[in-house]
Each structure stands twice: as structure tokens, then as C-alpha cells.
N, C-alpha and C positions, 0 to 999 in steps of 0.2 A: 570480561574484556571485550567480547564481541559487541555489546551495546555501545561502548565507547568508540570502537572502530567505525561502527555504522554512523554514529553521530559525527565523527570526524570527516567521513566521506560525504555526509549530507551537507555539512557546512564548510567544505574545503575552501570555497571561495572567500568566505568571511575570515577563516583562519589565515589564509594566505595574505589577505589585505592587512590584518592586524600585525602579523609578523613582518610584513614588508614595511609598514609604517614605523613600528617600534624599533625593529632591528636596523632599518635603514637610517632612521634619525640618530640612533645611538652610534652606529658606525661612522656616520658622517660627522657627528660631533667629535668622536675620538680622532678621526682623521684630521679635522681642523685643529684640534688641540695638539696633536703630535707635530703638525707641520708649521705651526705658528708660535710655538713656545720656545723661548731662548732662556738658557740657564747659565749662570756664572757662579763658580765655586772657588773659595779660598781654603787652602789647607794650612793648618796652624800647628806649630810644635810648641808645647809647654813643658817646662823642665822642673821648676821649683815646686816642691810640696810644702805647703804651709802647715803649721801646727793645727789649724782649724780642720784639716782633713781627717783627723782622728776623732771619730764620734763614739761616744759612750753608749752602750746598750742600756735602754731604759730599765729593764728588769734586773740586769747584772752589771753594775758599774765596772767590774773588773774586765769584762769582755769589751773589745774595741773592734770597730769596723773601719777599715782604711778605705777611703774614697780616693780614686785616682784623680790626678790633676786634670786629665782630659774631661772626665765626667764633671768635675767641679766647674771648669771653665764653660763647658757646654750648658750646664744648669744656670750659670751666671748670665750667659747671653740669652738663653731662653726666657729667663725671668725678666731681663731688661726689655726684651721684645714684647712682653705682655703689658708694658706700661705705655700710656699714651704720650707722656712727655718725651721719653726716649725715642719712640718712633717718629714723633713730630720733629725732633731735632735732627734725626737722620734724614727725613724727607726734605727738610728745609735746606740741606746741603747739596741736594741733587737737582736735576732738571724737573723733578716732579713737584717742586715747590710751587710752581704756577698752578698746577692742578689742585694742590691742597688749598691754596688761597681762593680758588674759584669753586671749590666743592661746597654744595649746600649743606651737607652733613659731614663735617670734618672728622668727628670721632669714628663714624662708619667707614670713611675713606681710609683712615689710619688703621682700622681693624683689618680691612681688606689687604692693605699693604703688608701688615705683620703676618698674615696667614701665608703669604707667598715666600716667607723665609723658612729655611730648614737648617737646623743646627743638630749635629750628631757627633758622638764620640767614635773615632775610628780605632782607638787603641788606648793604652794607658797614658800616653803622652801626645796623642794626635787627635785632632778634631777638625771638622769642616763646617763652613758656613756658606750657604748657597741661596740664591734668589732667582725666581722665574718670572719672566714678563713676556709681553708680545713683541717687543723690539729688542735687538741685540745690544743696544747702548745702555739701557737702564740697569740690567743686573749687575755689571761690575761697579757702576756708580753706587748702587745701594749697598753692596757688600763692603766696598771701601769706606763708605760713610759709617756703616755699623762698626767697623773696626776702629775708625778714628774716634767716634763718639764714645765707644767702650773704653779706649785708652784714656780719654780725658776724664771720664767718670771714675775709673780706677785710680788715676793719678790724684784726683781731688779727694777721694776716700783715703788714699795712702797719706796725703799731706795732713788731712784731718786726724787720722789715726796716729801719725808720727808726732803731731803737735800735742795730742793728749798724752802719749807715752812720754814725750820729752818734758811736759809739764810735771808729770808724776815723778820722773827721775830728778828733775830740777829741785822739786820740793825735798826729796830724800837727800839730794846732794847738799842742799843748804843746811839741813839738819845735821848731816854727818860732818860737814865742814865746821859748823859751830861747836860740835862735840870735840872735834880735833883741836880747835883753838882753845877750848876750855881745858882739855887735857894738857896742852902745852903750857898754858898759864899756870896750872897747878904745879907742874914739874918745875917751872922757872921760879915760882915762889918758894917751893920747898928747897931748891938748890941755893936760893939766896939766903936762907936761914940756917942751912946746915953746911958746915965746912968740913973737909976731911982733916984728920981720919974719922971715918964714920963707924958707928957701932954696928953690931949685927942687926939690930932692930931697924936702925936707920937705912942700912943697905937693903933690907927687905922692903921697906916702904918705898925707897927710891926705885927698886926694880918693878914694883907694882905700878907706880906712876908712869914709868917708861913703857911698860907693857900696854897700859891703857892708851898711851899716846900712839904707840905703833899700831894697835888695833884700829884706832880711829883713823889714822892715816891710810891704812890698807883699805878700809871701807870707802874712804873718799876716792882713792884711786880706782877701786872696783866700780863705783857708781859713775865716775868719769868715763871709764871704758865702756860701760853699758850705754851711756848716753851717746857716745860717739858711734857705737855699733848700731843703735836704734836709728840714728840720723843718716848714717852713710850706707847701710846695707840696702834699703829700698832704692836709694838713688843709684847705687852701683848696678843693681839688677836691672833697673830701667834703662840705664845707659848701655849696658852690655846687650840688651835685647834677648837674654836667655830665658826670661820668664814667659814671654809671649811673643813668639817669632813666626811670622808668616812665611811658610816654606814655598807655597805655590800661590802666586798673586792671581786675583780674579781677572780673567781676560774676556774680551768681547768675542763672542762666537760668530763664525761666518755662516753656520747652518743651524737650524733648530734642533735641539736635542734634549730639552728639558721637559717635554710633555709626555714622556713614555709612561710614567706611573699613572698620571691622570687620564691618559688616553686608554690605557688598559682598564682602569676603573670604570670609565664611561662605557666602554664596550662590554665589559662584564655585567654591569647593571642593566644595559639594554637587552642583552641576551637573556638574562634571568627574568626581567620584566616581561619580555615577549613570550617566553615559554610559560610563565605563570598565567598570563592573560589567556593564552591558547588553552591551557589545561582547565582554567576556570570556565571558559566557554563550553568546552566539551562536557564537563561535569554538569553544568546547568542545562545544556541541551539534552543530555541523556536523562536527567531527572525529570525535566518537564515532559519529555516524550513518553517516559514510562508512566507518569501520573495520568496523562491524558488517555493512554491505552487502558488503564485500569478503570477509569471512570466510564468510558464508553462501552466496555465489554458487557456489563450486566444489562444495560439498556438495549443493546443489540440482541441479546438472547430473549428478552421479554417481548420485543416487537416482532420476533421471527415467528410466523404462523405457517406451518407446512400446508401446502396445497396438494390435494389428490385429484389429479386431472381426470382419471378414469371414472371416479364416482360422480363428479359433476356432469360428465357427458352422459352417463347412464340415467341420471335424474332428469336431464333435459329430454331424453327420448321417451321416458315414461310419462312425462307430463304432456 
């Protein structure tokens, strides 16, 4: 430990210069980040849990893992923000559209914008979406644009899904309706050829034909109800706003408050980097100094020739 302390005292001025430069630059960058970053956040309440939330375990189909609606919606927004088309549509609806049009590398610009979004689940039914920028006006614009584009994308997907489901139900409904008409035709033909009083066999055949007609009519009614439910349920949820409701609107902040995390990260990196450079300098200085001492020590011993002053003086007098 003493050699390292001696090296540190020997090079204290260099260590002080390194720490001043690295720590000073890092703390200055953290201060600028903290004082010039504005963040706007929207808090969203989601209520409905869709059947797709239940996921089957790959190794055991009997086991299910329930994914909360907040996590589902957060993952949906996170995945949308990873696509260039979604971010481009969001940016084009804000004041940043001019910067995007003038950018020499539009994909890189969109990637930088996407990185400043933060989506996180706050609970089972609560999530937040935030955006950080250098000015207070841009964050609420971007957050509102993300929510608007997301609503439009989900509505388009819902319309397409409803159309597919409706087409399937319509096909089944047509088949069930034709079967009901066929059952009714058979019963009418049988009634036209058989007049009361009926025998026991005829009554049994008539009961079977009426049962087939009743079952066909019940299936038609059931499919009609399913079609109406498939068409109306998504529309009612969208109108009521219960599925995806913004509880806290994104607001324009009057003072910077969004750079705390990045400022702490910058300051931490600067402190660690400065300490690491100082420790490396001390290690190298101690190692080089010790190596030089070992190499010079044998040569110094070989060159050392003791002088006996008294003998030389006696020889001079004798001569």
C-alpha cells in the first residue's frame, strides 16, 4: 500500500488535473441535462381484459399465465414506438415535422425521437407515457400525438378484425338460415300430404320434423345474436372510453424536471471514469517506478569500488 501512496503523492498534480477534467466535465453535463430537460407524462387507465391476455404455457398447456391489461397496453405502445412508420406519423403531427423534413438522415432522426419516449406499467390497470425534450412545448405534443395515432391504429385493427369475424358469422348464418328453410319446407310438404287423424308413426315423424325446424331456428337466432354482439361490443367500448382512458393529460411544464435520471447517470459515469483513470495512473506509475529500481540496483552495486583513503596516502609517502 505504501508504494501506491508514494506514487499518488508524487503525481498528485496529474491526478488532480485528470479528476478535475473528467469529474468537472461530467458534473457540468449532468447539470446542463438536469436544467434543460422538460418532460411531459400522461397517465392512462385501462379496464377491459381481452381473451388474448391468457397465455398458454409452452410445456404444459393446462397452465395459464394471466397478463395484466396495463402490461399488455404498455407492450403494445412500446412495440409501436419501435416501428419507423408509427414514429414518423407521430412526428408529422407535431411541430417537429419541419425538422424531420429537413433531416439528412430521417431514420436516425426518428430513432432518436423514439428513444426519448418512456412507457411503463404503474399497476394492473394503470400505465404512463412520457417524452423528454429540451423545450417545454414539444413533450405534450408528442405524447398527445402518440395517443392519437395509437387510437387510430387500434381502431383500424378493430374494424379489420370485426369485419373478419362478421364475415365468418355471416357465412355460418347463411348456412344455418338455409338449413332452417329446408327444415320448414320438409315440414310443410309432410303436413300437406298427411291429414289428421294421424297414426302413432306419423305423429313421431311429425315431431322429428318440428324438432329439426326448432333446432335450426334456434341456431339462426344464436348466430344473429353473436353477429350483433361482435359488431356492437367494440363500438360500445370505444364510445364509452372505458377500455383506454387518459386520466392525467400531458401538460406543458414551466420548469425542467425530466433530466433527473439522465443527469444522475452522467454524473455517476463521470465519477467512476475519473476514479478508474486515477487508479490506473497510480498502478502504472508504481509498476514503472518499481521496475526501474530493480534494473538500476545491480548496476549500482557492480560500479561501486570502495576507496581506502589511508592506504593511498601511505603509499604516496613511501614513494
